[in-house]
FITORKOL-968675 format. One record per residue (C-alpha): residue in three letters; residue number from 1; x, y, z. Coordinates in steps of 0.25 Angstrom, whole numbers, plus 5000, padded with zeros to 4 digits. Layout:
+-----+-----+------+------+------+
|  aa |   i |   xx |   yy |   zz |
+-----+-----+------+------+------+
| ALA | NUM |    X |    Y |    Z |
...
+-----+-----+------+------+------+
//
This chain:
+-----+-----+------+------+------+
|  aa |   i |   xx |   yy |   zz |
+-----+-----+------+------+------+
| MET |   1 | 4926 | 4958 | 5002 |
| ILE |   2 | 4941 | 4963 | 4999 |
| SER |   3 | 4945 | 4972 | 4986 |
| VAL |   4 | 4956 | 4983 | 4981 |
| ILE |   5 | 4951 | 4995 | 4977 |
| GLN |   6 | 4956 | 5008 | 4970 |
| ILE |   7 | 4955 | 5019 | 4981 |
| ASN |   8 | 4954 | 5031 | 4974 |
| ASP |   9 | 4958 | 5045 | 4979 |
| LYS |  10 | 4943 | 5047 | 4983 |
| ASP |  11 | 4947 | 5039 | 4992 |
| ILE |  12 | 4959 | 5046 | 5002 |
| ASP |  13 | 4950 | 5049 | 5013 |
| LEU |  14 | 4947 | 5034 | 5013 |
| CYS |  15 | 4964 | 5031 | 5011 |
| TYR |  16 | 4966 | 5041 | 5021 |
| GLU |  17 | 4957 | 5037 | 5033 |
| LEU |  18 | 4964 | 5022 | 5031 |
| ASP |  19 | 4977 | 5028 | 5032 |
| ALA |  20 | 4975 | 5035 | 5043 |
| ASN |  21 | 4968 | 5022 | 5049 |
| THR |  22 | 4980 | 5014 | 5047 |
| ILE |  23 | 4994 | 5018 | 5042 |
| SER |  24 | 4992 | 5033 | 5043 |
| LEU |  25 | 5003 | 5035 | 5033 |
| TRP |  26 | 4996 | 5047 | 5020 |
| SER |  27 | 4986 | 5059 | 5023 |
| LYS |  28 | 4976 | 5063 | 5016 |
| LYS |  29 | 4983 | 5071 | 5005 |
| GLN |  30 | 4995 | 5060 | 5006 |
| TRP |  31 | 4985 | 5052 | 5002 |
| ALA |  32 | 4978 | 5062 | 4991 |
| ASN |  33 | 4992 | 5063 | 4986 |
| GLU |  34 | 4992 | 5046 | 4982 |
| PHE |  35 | 4980 | 5047 | 4976 |
| ARG |  36 | 4988 | 5059 | 4966 |
| LYS |  37 | 5000 | 5050 | 4963 |
| LYS |  38 | 4999 | 5043 | 4950 |
| ASP |  39 | 4999 | 5030 | 4948 |
| ILE |  40 | 4994 | 5028 | 4963 |
| LYS |  41 | 4986 | 5015 | 4968 |
| ILE |  42 | 4979 | 5014 | 4976 |
| PHE |  43 | 4970 | 5005 | 4982 |
| GLY |  44 | 4960 | 5000 | 4994 |
| LEU |  45 | 4957 | 4989 | 5000 |
| SER |  46 | 4942 | 4985 | 5002 |
| HIS |  47 | 4934 | 4978 | 5013 |
| ALA |  48 | 4921 | 4977 | 5016 |
| ASN |  49 | 4920 | 4991 | 5010 |
| SER |  50 | 4930 | 4996 | 5015 |
| VAL |  51 | 4945 | 4999 | 5011 |
| ILE |  52 | 4953 | 4993 | 5021 |
| GLY |  53 | 4967 | 4995 | 5014 |
| ILE |  54 | 4975 | 5006 | 5003 |
| CYS |  55 | 4987 | 5001 | 4994 |
| VAL |  56 | 4992 | 5015 | 4986 |
| PHE |  57 | 5002 | 5013 | 4978 |
| GLN |  58 | 5009 | 5019 | 4965 |
| ILE |  59 | 5013 | 5011 | 4951 |
| ILE |  60 | 5024 | 5016 | 4945 |
| LYS |  61 | 5029 | 5011 | 4933 |
| ASP |  62 | 5033 | 4995 | 4936 |
| GLU |  63 | 5032 | 4998 | 4952 |
| ALA |  64 | 5022 | 5000 | 4963 |
| GLN |  65 | 5024 | 5010 | 4976 |
| ILE |  66 | 5014 | 5004 | 4987 |
| ASN |  67 | 5014 | 5018 | 4995 |
| TYR |  68 | 5003 | 5014 | 5004 |
| PHE |  69 | 4996 | 5002 | 5008 |
| VAL |  70 | 4988 | 5000 | 5022 |
| ILE |  71 | 4976 | 4990 | 5026 |
| ASN |  72 | 4967 | 4994 | 5038 |
| GLN |  73 | 4973 | 4991 | 5052 |
| LYS |  74 | 4959 | 4981 | 5053 |
| TYR |  75 | 4963 | 4974 | 5041 |
| ARG |  76 | 4976 | 4970 | 5044 |
| GLU |  77 | 4982 | 4955 | 5042 |
| LYS |  78 | 4969 | 4950 | 5037 |
| GLY |  79 | 4975 | 4951 | 5023 |
| PHE |  80 | 4970 | 4963 | 5016 |
| GLY |  81 | 4983 | 4970 | 5013 |
| SER |  82 | 4986 | 4959 | 5008 |
| TYR |  83 | 4975 | 4958 | 4999 |
| LEU |  84 | 4978 | 4973 | 4996 |
| MET |  85 | 4992 | 4971 | 4992 |
| SER |  86 | 4992 | 4958 | 4983 |
| SER |  87 | 4983 | 4967 | 4976 |
| ILE |  88 | 4990 | 4979 | 4976 |
| ILE |  89 | 5002 | 4968 | 4971 |
| GLU |  90 | 4995 | 4962 | 4960 |
| TYR |  91 | 4987 | 4975 | 4957 |
| CYS |  92 | 5004 | 4980 | 4953 |
| GLU |  93 | 5005 | 4967 | 4948 |
| LYS |  94 | 4996 | 4966 | 4934 |
| PHE |  95 | 5001 | 4983 | 4933 |
| SER |  96 | 5014 | 4976 | 4931 |
| VAL |  97 | 5020 | 4983 | 4944 |
| ASN |  98 | 5033 | 4973 | 4946 |
| LYS |  99 | 5037 | 4980 | 4959 |
| LEU | 100 | 5030 | 4987 | 4973 |
| PHE | 101 | 5036 | 4995 | 4983 |
| LEU | 102 | 5030 | 5000 | 4996 |
| GLU | 103 | 5036 | 5006 | 5008 |
| VAL | 104 | 5034 | 5001 | 5022 |
| SER | 105 | 5040 | 5006 | 5037 |
| GLN | 106 | 5050 | 4996 | 5043 |
| THR | 107 | 5042 | 4993 | 5054 |
| ASN | 108 | 5028 | 4992 | 5047 |
| ILE | 109 | 5032 | 4974 | 5053 |
| LYS | 110 | 5018 | 4970 | 5046 |
| ALA | 111 | 5019 | 4978 | 5035 |
| GLU | 112 | 5033 | 4971 | 5031 |
| LYS | 113 | 5027 | 4959 | 5030 |
| PHE | 114 | 5015 | 4961 | 5024 |
| TYR | 115 | 5024 | 4968 | 5014 |
| ALA | 116 | 5032 | 4955 | 5013 |
| SER | 117 | 5022 | 4946 | 5011 |
| PHE | 118 | 5020 | 4953 | 4996 |
| ASP | 119 | 5036 | 4951 | 4994 |
| PHE | 120 | 5040 | 4967 | 4998 |
| PHE | 121 | 5054 | 4966 | 5000 |
| THR | 122 | 5062 | 4981 | 5006 |
| VAL | 123 | 5068 | 4985 | 4995 |
| GLY | 124 | 5074 | 4998 | 5004 |
| ILE | 125 | 5072 | 5006 | 5017 |
| ARG | 126 | 5068 | 5020 | 5019 |
| ARG | 127 | 5073 | 5025 | 5031 |
| ASN | 128 | 5064 | 5034 | 5043 |
| TYR | 129 | 5052 | 5036 | 5029 |
| TYR | 130 | 5040 | 5034 | 5040 |
| ARG | 131 | 5036 | 5045 | 5048 |
| ASP | 132 | 5041 | 5035 | 5063 |
| GLY | 133 | 5054 | 5035 | 5056 |
| SER | 134 | 5054 | 5020 | 5052 |
| ASN | 135 | 5060 | 5013 | 5039 |
| ALA | 136 | 5051 | 5010 | 5025 |
| LEU | 137 | 5054 | 4998 | 5021 |
| LEU | 138 | 5052 | 4997 | 5005 |
| LYS | 139 | 5047 | 4986 | 4999 |
| GLU | 140 | 5046 | 4980 | 4985 |
| LYS | 141 | 5038 | 4971 | 4978 |
| ILE | 142 | 5040 | 4966 | 4967 |
| LEU | 143 | 5029 | 4960 | 4958 |
| THR | 144 | 5028 | 4949 | 4950 |
| THR | 145 | 5019 | 4955 | 4937 |
| LYS | 146 | 5010 | 4949 | 4928 |
+-----+-----+------+------+------+
//
């Protein structure tokens, strides 16, 4: 069974471990800092009693910024990421968010295609943004609020 669950600060180790085993984006300290930010939402994708995906986003008035999105490597390209993203979009629409933003490395072609499938489009570039020197593509999705 698949479900989307809210994750709290007691789950920092779980978040750090999934991150360390996938994209290694944040240190444990950075995860702790994320949980302390105002209006931060952290959702996990649970499957067979394990968290296999995480999305961290922040809602500010009528906009939201996805700061982190990952699915465990062995569950990719099986619809789990789409399930989590659809849930995040639905949540944002429920709370009258009009725009959803994220950043993705220009070299991450699979992620770019994934986000494009949800109608995210490039609105800007941050040059040499990532540690490897790659550019960050700033993506935006216009939401239809209910």
